[in-house]
VOLO-435796 format. One record per residue (C-alpha): x, y, z; residue in one letter. Coordinates in steps of 0.2 Angstrom, whole numbers, plus 2048, in hexadecimal, padded with zeros to 3 digits. Example, Ala and Ser with C-alpha at 12.3 -4.5 7.8 and 13.67 -1.06 7.14 Angstrom:
BEGIN
83E7EA827A
8447FB824S
//
This chain:
BEGIN
CA2827D97X
CA3836DA2X
C9983DDB0X
C8A834DB7X
C7E841DB1X
C8483FD9FX
C8382CDA0X
C7182DDA7X
C6C838D99X
C7482DD8BX
C6D81DD93X
C5B825D94X
C5C82AD81X
C62819D7CX
C54811D85X
C4781CD7CX
C50817D6CX
C4E805D70X
C3B807D75X
C38811D65X
C3E801D5BX
C4F808D56X
C4A812D47X
C57818D3AX
C60827D40X
C5D82FD2FX
C4A82DD31X
C4B835D42X
C54844D3BX
C48846D2DX
C38844D38X
C3E852D43X
C4385DD34X
C3285CD2DX
C28860D3DX
C29872D42X
C2286DD54X
C34867D59X
C3F874D60X
C4F86DD58X
C55867D47X
C6385AD49X
C6C853D3AX
C6E840D38X
C80842D40X
C7984CD4FX
C6C83ED52X
C7A831D52X
C8383BD5FX
C7483ED69X
C6F82BD69X
C7F821D66X
C8E82BD6BX
C9582DD7DX
C96840D7BX
C8A84DD81X
C81855D72X
C82868D72X
C7186DD6EX
C6386BD7BX
C5686ED6EX
C5D860D63X
C5E853D71X
C4C857D77X
C45856D65X
C4D844D63X
C4683FD74X
C35845D71X
C3483CD60X
C3A82CD67X
C2E82DD75X
C20830D68X
C26821D5EX
C26816D6EX
C1581BD73X
C1B824D83X
C17835D8AX
C20841D7EX
C1E850D89X
C25847D98X
C33840D8FX
C38851D88X
C37859D99X
C4284CDA1X
C4F84CD93X
C5085FD95X
C5385DDA8X
C6084FDA5X
C69859D97X
C6B868DA2X
C7285DDB0X
C7E855DA4X
C83866D9DX
C8786DDAEX
C9085DDB3X
C9C85DDA4X
CA286ED9EX
CAE86ED8FX
CC0870D92X
CCB870DA2X
CCD87DDAFX
CDB88ADABX
CE4886DBBX
CE6874DB7X
CED876DA5X
CFF870DA0X
D0687DD94X
D0E86FD89X
CFD867D87X
CF8877D7FX
D07876D73X
D12883D7BX
D2487FD75X
D30877D81X
D3F882D85X
D5287ED83X
D5B876D92X
D6B87DD99X
D78870D9EX
D7A86EDB1X
D69876DB5X
D5C868DBAX
D50871DC5X
D4987EDBAX
D36882DB8X
D2E87ADA8X
D2E88BD9FX
D3B898D9FX
D378A9DA7X
D2B8B3D9DX
D2F8C5D96X
D1F8CFD93X
D1F8D9D83X
D148E5D7AX
D098D8D72X
D078D0D83X
CFF8DFD8AX
CF38E1D7BX
CEE8CED7DX
CEC8D1D90X
CDF8DFD8DX
CD48D3D83X
CD68C5D90X
CD08D2D9DX
CC18D7D93X
CBC8C5D92X
CBE8C3DA4X
CB28D1DA6X
CA58C8D9BX
CA98CDD89X
CAB8BFD7CX
CBA8C2D71X
CC68B9D65X
CD88BED63X
CE48B6D56X
CF78B7D59X
D008B8D48X
D128B4D48X
D1F8A9D41X
D24898D48X
D2C899D59X
D298ABD5CX
D1F8A8D6CX
D0D8A8D67X
D0789AD71X
D1189ED80X
D0A8B0D7FX
CF88A8D80X
CFD89DD8EX
D038ABD98X
CF38B5D95X
CE88A6D9AX
CEF8A7DABX
CE78B8DAEX
CD68B0DADX
CCD8AEDBEX
CC689EDC5X
CB8896DBCX
CC0898DABX
CC3888DA0X
CCE885D91X
CC887AD83X
CD5874D76X
CCC86BD68X
CD885ED60X
CD084DD61X
CCD843D55X
CD3852D4AX
CD3864D4DX
CC586AD41X
CBA85BD46X
CBC85ED59X
CB8870D57X
CA986DD4BX
CA185FD56X
CA4867D67X
CA4879D66X
C9187AD6AX
C95873D7BX
CA0882D7FX
C9988AD8FX
C9C89CD96X
CAE8A0D9CX
CB6894D90X
CC6898D86X
CC688FD75X
CD988CD72X
CDC88BD5FX
CEF889D5EX
CF4889D4CX
CE388FD46X
CE688BD34X
CE2879D38X
CD087FD3DX
CCD88DD30X
CD7886D21X
CD1874D23X
CD386BD12X
CC0868D12X
CBB87AD0FX
CA9876D15X
CB0870D26X
CBB880D27X
CAC88BD24X
CA1881D31X
CAE883D3EX
CB0895D3AX
C9D897D3BX
C9C88ED4CX
CAA899D53X
CA18A9D4EX
C918A2D56X
C9B89ED66X
CA18B0D67X
C908B9D63X
C848ADD6DX
C828B7D7DX
C7B8A8D86X
C8C89FD85X
C978AED89X
CA38B3D8EX
CAE8A9D82X
CC08ADD7EX
CC88A5D6EX
CDB8A6D6EX
CE28A1D5DX
CF48A0D56X
CF98A0D44X
D088A2D38X
D078B1D2CX
D078A6D1DX
CF689FD22X
CEF8B0D29X
CF28B9D19X
CE68AED0EX
CD98ADD1CX
CD88C0D1EX
CDC8C8D0DX
CCC8CDD03X
CCA8C3CF3X
CCD8CCCE2X
CBE8D3CDAX
CB58C6CD0X
CBD8B7CD9X
CB68ABCE5X
CB78B1CF7X
CBD8A0CFEX
CC08A7D10X
CB38B4D12X
CAC8ACD22X
CBE8AAD29X
CC28BCD26X
CB38C2D2EX
CB78B8D3EX
CC98BCD3FX
CC88CFD3AX
CB68D3D3CX
CB18CCD4DX
CC28C7D53X
CD28D1D54X
CE48CCD51X
CF58D0D59X
D068CFD4FX
D138C6D59X
D248CDD54X
D328C2D4FX
D3F8CAD5AX
D408D3D6BX
D438E6D6AX
D518EED73X
D458F3D81X
D3F8E1D82X
D518DAD84X
D558E7D91X
D458E1D9BX
D4A8CFD98X
D5C8D2D9FX
D548D9DAFX
D4A8C8DB1X
D588BCDABX
D608B9DBCX
D538ADDC0X
D548A2DB1X
D6489CDA8X
D5A897D99X
D558A9D96X
D678AFD99X
D6D8A3D8CX
D618A9D80X
D658BBD83X
D788B7D81X
D768ACD72X
D678B2D67X
D6A8BCD58X
D608CBD52X
D558CAD62X
D4D8B9D5EX
D4C8B4D70X
D3D8A9D6FX
D4489FD60X
D5489CD6AX
D4A896D79X
D4088AD6EX
D51883D67X
D4F88BD56X
D6288FD54X
D6787ED59X
D5A876D4FX
D60880D3FX
D7287BD43X
D6C869D44X
D6386BD33X
D72874D2BX
D7F868D30X
D74858D2DX
D7B849D24X
D76847D12X
D69839D18X
D62844D25X
D61853D19X
D58849D0CX
D4C843D19X
D48855D20X
D4685BD0EX
D3A84ED0AX
D30852D19X
D31864D15X
D2A861D04X
D1C856D0AX
D16863D16X
D18872D0BX
D0E869CFDX
CFF865D08X
D03854D11X
CFD853D23X
D09855D31X
D0B843D34X
D1783BD28X
D18828D26X
D2981FD27X
D28816D16X
D22827D0EX
D32830D14X
D3D822D10X
D3981FCFEX
D37832CFBX
D48836D03X
D5282BCF7X
D4F837CE9X
D57845CF2X
D6783CCF3X
D74839CE5X
D7A827CE1X
D8A82BCE9X
D82832CF9X
D77822CFAX
D87817CF8X
D91820D05X
D82820D12X
D8080DD12X
D71802D14X
D6C809D25X
D6C81BD20X
D5981DD24X
D5B818D36X
D6A823D38X
D61832D31X
D5282FD3CX
D5D82ED4BX
D6683ED47X
D55847D43X
D4D841D53X
D5B846D5FX
D55854D6AX
D5D865D69X
D6186AD7BX
D50865D81X
D46869D72X
D4085DD65X
D4B859D56X
D4885DD43X
D3D84DD40X
D36843D4FX
D2B834D50X
D18838D53X
D11830D62X
D04822D60X
CF2824D66X
CE9814D6BX
CF0803D6DX
CF17FDD5BX
D027FAD53X
D06807D46X
D1480AD3AX
D20818D41X
D1B82AD3BX
D2483AD3DX
D2184DD3FX
D2C85BD39X
D31868D45X
D26878D43X
D34884D3FX
D3C878D32X
D2A877D2AX
D2A88AD29X
D3C88AD23X
D3887DD15X
D29887D0FX
D35895D0BX
D4688DD07X
D3E880CFBX
D3088ACF4X
D38889CE2X
D3C877CE2X
D32869CDBX
D35858CE4X
D3D84ACDBX
D3483BCD3X
D36830CE3X
D2C83DCEDX
D1D83BCE1X
D1F828CE0X
D20826CF3X
D10831CF5X
D07826CE8X
D0C816CF1X
D0B81BD03X
CFF829D06X
CF0822D0FX
CE6832D12X
CDA837D04X
CDD849D09X
CF0848D08X
CEF83FCF7X
CE384DCF1X
CEE85BCF7X
CFE854CF0X
CF5850CE0X
CF0863CDEX
D02867CE2X
D0885BCD4X
CFC862CC8X
D00875CCBX
D12870CC8X
D0F868CB8X
D12856CBEX
D0284FCB7X
D0683DCB8X
D0983ECCAX
CFA848CCDX
CEF83CCC3X
CF682DCCEX
CF3837CDEX
CE283CCDAX
CDE829CD6X
CE5825CE7X
CDA832CEFX
CCB82BCE6X
CCF81ACECX
CCF820CFDX
CBE828CFBX
CC183ACF6X
CB583ECE8X
CB9850CE7X
CC884DCDCX
CBF843CCFX
CBD853CC3X
CCF856CC5X
CD4844CC1X
CC7844CB2X
CCF854CABX
CE084CCABX
CDA83CCA3X
CD2846C96X
CE1850C92X
CEC840C91X
CDF83AC83X
CD582EC8EX
CC4836C8BX
CBA826C8FX
CC2825CA0X
CBF838CA2X
CAD836C9EX
CAB828CABX
CB4832CB8X
CA9841CB5X
C9A836CB6X
C9F82FCC6X
CA1841CCDX
C91847CC4X
C85847CD3X
C8F852CDEX
C9A85DCD4X
C9486BCC8X
CA586BCBFX
CA4859CBCX
C9285BCB5X
C97867CA8X
CA785ECA3X
C9C84ECA0X
C8F858C96X
C9E860C8CX
CA684FC88X
C96848C82X
C92856C77X
CA4857C6FX
CA3844C6CX
C93847C62X
C87840C6FX
C7D850C6FX
C6D848C75X
C76840C84X
C7E851C88X
C6E85AC88X
C6684CC93X
C7384ECA0X
C72861CA0X
C5F860CA2X
C61854CB0X
C6D860CB9X
C6086ECB6X
C53864CBEX
C5F863CCDX
C5F876CCEX
C6F87ACC4X
C6B881CB2X
C7E885CAFX
C81876CA5X
C7287AC99X
C7988CC97X
C8B886C94X
C85879C87X
C7A886C7EX
C8A891C7DX
C94882C76X
C8787EC69X
C85891C64X
C98891C61X
C96882C56X
C8988BC4CX
C79883C53X
C6F893C57X
C5F889C57X
C6587CC63X
C6D889C6EX
C5D893C70X
C53883C74X
C6087FC82X
C5F891C89X
C4C890C89X
C4D87FC93X
C59887C9FX
C4D895CA2X
C3F88ACA5X
C49881CB2X
C4B891CBCX
C5B898CB6X
C588AACB9X
C688B0CB1X
C638A6CA2X
C528AECA1X
C5B8BFCA1X
C678B9C93X
C588B3C89X
C508C3C8BX
C5F8CDC86X
C628C2C76X
C4F8C2C71X
C4E8D5C73X
C5E8D8C6AX
C578CDC5CX
C478D7C5BX
C3C8C9C62X
C348D4C6FX
C268C9C72X
C318BAC77X
C3B8C6C82X
C2C8CBC8CX
C268B9C8DX
C378B4C95X
C388C3CA0X
C278C0CA8X
C2A8ADCA9X
C398B2CB4X
C2E8BECBEX
C228B0CC1X
C318A5CC7X
C358B2CD4X
C428BDCCCX
C418CFCC5X
C528CECBDX
C4D8C9CACX
C3F8D6CABX
C4B8E3CB2X
C578DFCA4X
C498E1C97X
C448F2C9EX
C568F8C9DX
C588F2C8BX
C488FBC86X
C4C90BC8FX
C5D90BC87X
C56908C76X
C49916C79X
C3A90AC79X
C2B90BC84X
C2D901C94X
C1E907C9FX
C138F8C99X
C208ECCA0X
C208F5CB1X
C0D8F5CB2X
C0C8E3CAFX
C198E0CBCX
C108EBCC8X
C008E1CC5X
C098D2CCAX
C0E8DACDAX
C208DDCD5X
C268EFCD8X
C388EECD6X
C388F1CC3X
C2E900CC6X
C3B907CD2X
C49903CC6X
C4090CCB8X
C3C91BCC3X
C4F91DCC7X
C5391CCB4X
C46929CB0X
C4D934CBEX
C5F932CB7X
C59937CA6X
C51947CACX
C3F941CABX
C3A944CBDX
C28945CBAX
C28934CB2X
C3292DCC1X
C25934CCDX
C1792DCC3X
C1F91CCC4X
C2291DCD6X
C10923CDAX
C0A914CD1X
C16908CDBX
C10911CEBX
BFE90DCE7X
C038FBCE5X
C098FBCF7X
C1C8FFCF5X
C22909D04X
C3390CCFCX
C2A914CEEX
C22921CFAX
C33925D01X
C3B927CF0X
C2D932CEAX
C2F93DCF9X
C4293ECF5X
C3E945CE4X
C31951CEAX
C3D957CF7X
C4A95ACEAX
C3D964CE0X
C3A96FCEEX
C29968CF2X
C2C965D04X
C19964D09X
C16956CFCX
C2694DD02X
C2094ED14X
C0F947D0FX
C17938D06X
C23935D14X
C14935D21X
C0B928D16X
C1B91DD17X
C1C920D29X
C0A91AD2BX
C0F90AD22X
C1D907D2FX
C2C90ED26X
C3A913D33X
C4491AD24X
C36926D1FX
C3592BD32X
C47930D32X
C45939D21X
C36942D28X
C3F947D38X
C4D94ED2DX
C41958D23X
C39960D33X
C4A964D39X
C4F96DD29X
C3E976D29X
C4397ED3AX
C38972D45X
C4496BD51X
C37965D5DX
C2D95CD50X
C3D954D49X
C4294FD5BX
C32946D5EX
C3493DD4DX
C46938D51X
C40931D62X
C32927D5AX
C3F920D4EX
C4B91CD5CX
C3D913D65X
C3C908D56X
C4F903D58X
C5690FD4BX
C68912D4FX
C68921D43X
C5A929D4DX
C64927D5DX
C7392FD55X
C6893ED4FX
C61940D61X
C73940D67X
C7694FD5CX
C66958D63X
C6D956D74X
C7E95DD6EX
C7596CD67X
C6C96ED78X
C7C96FD81X
C7C95ED89X
C8C958D82X
C8F94AD8EX
C7E943D8AX
C80945D78X
C9193BD78X
C8992DD82X
C7A92CD76X
C8692DD67X
C9091ED6FX
C80914D71X
C7B917D5FX
C8D912D59X
C8B902D62X
C7B8FFD59X
C83903D48X
C81915D45X
C91920D47X
C8C930D3EX
C89939D4EX
C9A935D55X
CA293CD45X
C9894CD47X
C9D94DD59X
CAF94AD54X
CAE959D48X
CA6964D54X
CB3960D62X
CC1964D56X
CB9974D51X
CB897AD63X
CCB975D65X
CC6966D71X
CD395BD69X
CD394ED77X
CC094CD76X
CC094BD63X
CCD93DD64X
CC4934D72X
CB4934D68X
CBD92ED58X
CC4920D62X
CB291BD67X
CAD91BD55X
CBC910D51X
CB7903D5EX
CA6903D55X
CAE8FFD45X
CAF910D3DX
CC1917D3AX
CBA926D30X
CBA931D40X
CCD92FD41X
CCE933D2EX
CC3942D31X
CCF948D3FX
CDE945D34X
CD7950D26X
CD295ED32X
CE395ED3AX
CEC95DD29X
CE196CD23X
CE8976D32X
CFA972D2DX
CFD965D3BX
D04957D2FX
D0C94ED3EX
CFB94CD46X
CF2948D36X
CFF93AD33X
CFD932D44X
CEA932D42X
CEA92BD31X
CF691DD35X
CEB918D44X
CDC917D37X
CE790DD2CX
CEC901D3AX
CDA8FFD3EX
CD68F8D2DX
CD2908D23X
CDE905D15X
CD7913D09X
CDB922D15X
CEE920D15X
CEE91ED02X
CE492ED01X
CF0938D0CX
CFF932D03X
CF8936CF2X
CF3947CF8X
D0494BCFFX
D0C945CEEX
D00950CE4X
D0395FCEFX
D1695FCEAX
D1A958CFBX
D24948CF6X
D2D948D07X
D1D948D11X
D1693BD06X
D25930D08X
D26933D1AX
D1492ED1CX
D1591FD11X
D25919D1AX
D1B919D2BX
D0C911D22X
D16902D1DX
D1A8F8D0DX
D098FAD05X
D0990DD06X
D1A90DCFFX
D15903CF0X
D0790ECEDX
D1391DCEDX
D1E914CE1X
D10911CD5X
D0C924CD6X
D1E929CD2X
D1F91CCC4X
D0F923CBCX
D18934CBDX
D2692DCB3X
D3392ACC1X
D38918CBFX
D4891ACCAX
D3E921CD8X
D30914CD6X
D3D906CD7X
D4590ECE7X
D3490FCEFX
D308FDCEAX
D408F7CF3X
D3B901D02X
D2A8F8D02X
D338E7D00X
D3E8ECD0FX
D2E8EED19X
D278DDD14X
D1D8E1D05X
D258D4CFBX
D178D3CEEX
D1F8E3CE5X
D2E8D9CE1X
D258D5CD1X
D248E8CCDX
D378E9CCFX
D398DACC3X
D2E8E3CB6X
D388F3CB8X
D498EACB7X
D438E0CA7X
D3D8F0C9FX
D4D8F9CA2X
D578EAC9AX
D5F8E4CAAX
D5A8D2CA7X
D658C9CB3X
D5F8D4CC1X
D4D8D1CBCX
D518BECBDX
D588C1CCFX
D498CBCD5X
D3D8BFCCDX
D458B1CD7X
D458BBCE7X
D338BFCE4X
D2F8ADCE2X
D398A8CF1X
D2E8B5CFBX
D1F8ACCF5X
D1A8B5CE6X
D1E8A7CD9X
D148AFCCCX
D228BBCC9X
D2B8ADCC0X
D1D8ABCB3X
D1B8BECB1X
D2D8C0CADX
D2C8B0CA1X
D1E8B9C98X
D288C9C96X
D378BFC8FX
D2B8B6C83X
D248C6C7DX
D368CCC79X
D3A8BCC70X
D468B5C7DX
D3E8A3C7CX
D4B899C85X
D4A8A5C94X
D378A4C94X
D38891C93X
D44891CA2X
D3989DCACX
D29894CA8X
D30883CAEX
D3788CCBEX
D25893CC0X
D1E881CBEX
D2A87ACCBX
D25888CD7X
D12883CD5X
D0C892CCAX
CFB88ECC4X
CFA88DCB1X
D0D88ECAFX
D0C87DCA5X
CFF884C99X
D09893C96X
D18889C93X
D0F87EC86X
D0988EC7DX
D1A894C7DX
D20884C74X
D12884C68X
D1B890C5CX
D2A884C59X
D28873C62X
D1D866C58X
D1B85DC69X
D1486CC72X
D04863C76X
D0D856C80X
D11863C8DX
CFF867C92X
CF9855C8FX
D0684CC99X
D0F85ACA3X
D20859CA9X
D2B84BCAFX
D3184CCC1X
D42853CBAX
D39861CB1X
D3A85AC9FX
D2B857C95X
D22847C9BX
D20838C90X
D0E832C8DX
D06829C9BX
//
């Protein structure tokens, strides 16, 4: 159970539960949720952990709330029960901190790789001597800040076996006594983190080795919840200091941190804010530098393993050698056909989404398809046992390619295996363009028991056009309790012609899936059951989602039923669909039915949204019709936003008096913002007295914004004392901008040190404009050191603009080298626009050498931008050269541009080669792009070949494009998108 204090608390809670008559946990959670007198709000799951589990629940408020409710239900003294439980919770909390003391930890328990052994050396320490490198020093600084009381998160980004985990382990050992390390992994990594992170106490390290397991969990909601909990742990000062150390491979880091494309769903916004907003990251290089190797030789006398690595490692890959990677790769490359088949099957399962533990029967059945008949005959009946023995044999002390996973608990289980990390990474690259054989999918359907594994492999099969396998895997996932894949399964069944089963599946998914709701509505409508389709759409609208009504109205409109479509839109609007209100307003107004347009606009207004009314005002303004009556009606209803919108429109059209009349009317109705806007117009017109009067009225209503504007007016009017007093008042109201303004006042008064201190405080509160101004002033007075020091302060506050400002100033003075250094620093800090600006300016100033020098220093992205500039200028050869340089610096995404240039130049074989190279680097879309180019030029056979290769590589919609390609000559083209591809890549037979 744990410490005595925890046991006593749990026993007392359970006694209260029995005395209360063992009420349902759901009713306990519901009663607390609907009573604001309780301090907490536990979910049903949390109530279960509080009463029925052996763990200590994290939130004291939740535990006290449950105890008080149970005491009330039992007729006991609720206040006394709450007081006692609070005391017992504190005692239990103090008795059981999460994690283990730093000094007691085993590095292998934290997943540090074991090192190679050296023949004849038996008394060596568990880990080889450690060579500190540049990234270690950067991490050590963060650890020391945590030791001083500052919560932080640092993620180490690097390939497998580059030393990420060992780096974290070494940094941990710098922490003082009293620090603990918590490694969440049981029962699963995301579950452990999600359920226990609230228990994290001050001076705790949260150890997230292979952070993708937490932040890229297959259940997106779980991943977001874990991310949110980590952010809270970092920002909750009562729990600090907390240090989160994470490691991750680049292939997982990139999708988690890359901004989403405009208009696309931002799936990982929370994770990106955690990793790059609150947290920081350090790239762990793949190889030792010459200086690192020199330092390592100085230490190597004490450890023959390090000596062996320095002597035998290629290209400076010392950590990989120590982790046994070269020997592991040799074992893989010289494996027997049976072992190779086994490893390839394991690689394919892992890269296509299966979890790390692979069942024996899964691998055995799948691996047969990777062998020829002749190989199977020669291997003999015991080939599987021989292959497993070969794969499991350690490589000089480190694990072999495929090793048996340890059992947990006493129950007998079928053997299962894990693929070595480095081989998993190797497989993701080496086998990226291969689609597994039929036995792979058959084994998955037969032997996968996890619904998540079935679902992930189903998605992989579907994206590769293997629709029959996808359908069977989705079915297996559903049988294991996964309802998320029901819409996918229904879509495949419908495509194969089984609309009745598709409708049944959509209906099964209907309650919890918006996609399924619409698909079921659509199927009913297409089947002629229009009334049933409308009933379902209305039912969905009653549940808060009017999308089905809107889509159904569009479907009916396309079918010529304008009256029915209009009725559906009206119904959607009545159910609270604000966007539908707006659409109705637009269509009615355009049709000349102005009265109906107004009715819908004000109905939306009554429902709480000004969007539809704003749309109507815009439409009338655009057509030259009078809109003031609409604004007046909105104002009478207490809505001033349409007034402000119309005022802005009047101002833009040059009707400033009309804008002021509207703003004055809004101000009379209580809008403080209208007063500030009116003051702005008066100030622009030169009427400073009236502007000041309006601002004072806004200040009297509590507006700090108006106070700041008034202070600036007084300053410009030559009243520094009055402005200073107003800025101080605003600063007392916690205005960071006001504090920044006061800093500049102190600078003008000659108190530079005080000005800098105040500007730094303002920057910490979110206002950096004073720092930028001080940077400019220091630079003007030739205090370059002071200017850069303040720019660094602004950078730490999240504003790289000061570095960019300094770069511009020094470039203007002719100091290009200094400008380059500063703009590169800004680029590394996350300001990606500055480097592009400087490269573009050098190129347009006829300084191609300077532009290229800066782009080379800035990396592949900057080189790619310069390549595009030169291509736009008509120099395809120069563009291609720069694209190649960008690729050399890791920007492999531009290989697609090289493919395009080669194809346009008529170099088709080279275009093919570069398309495969791009796909091998992870940009599989290059295959489909080249296929389209070939199709456009009439090379249909080539296009067919490339689309099939794209499908094998998992390019989304490659199968659809292949079917469309066949449409012009193949009478059976529909079979492609209906039934997909067979495992061998040919068109599948109906299923």
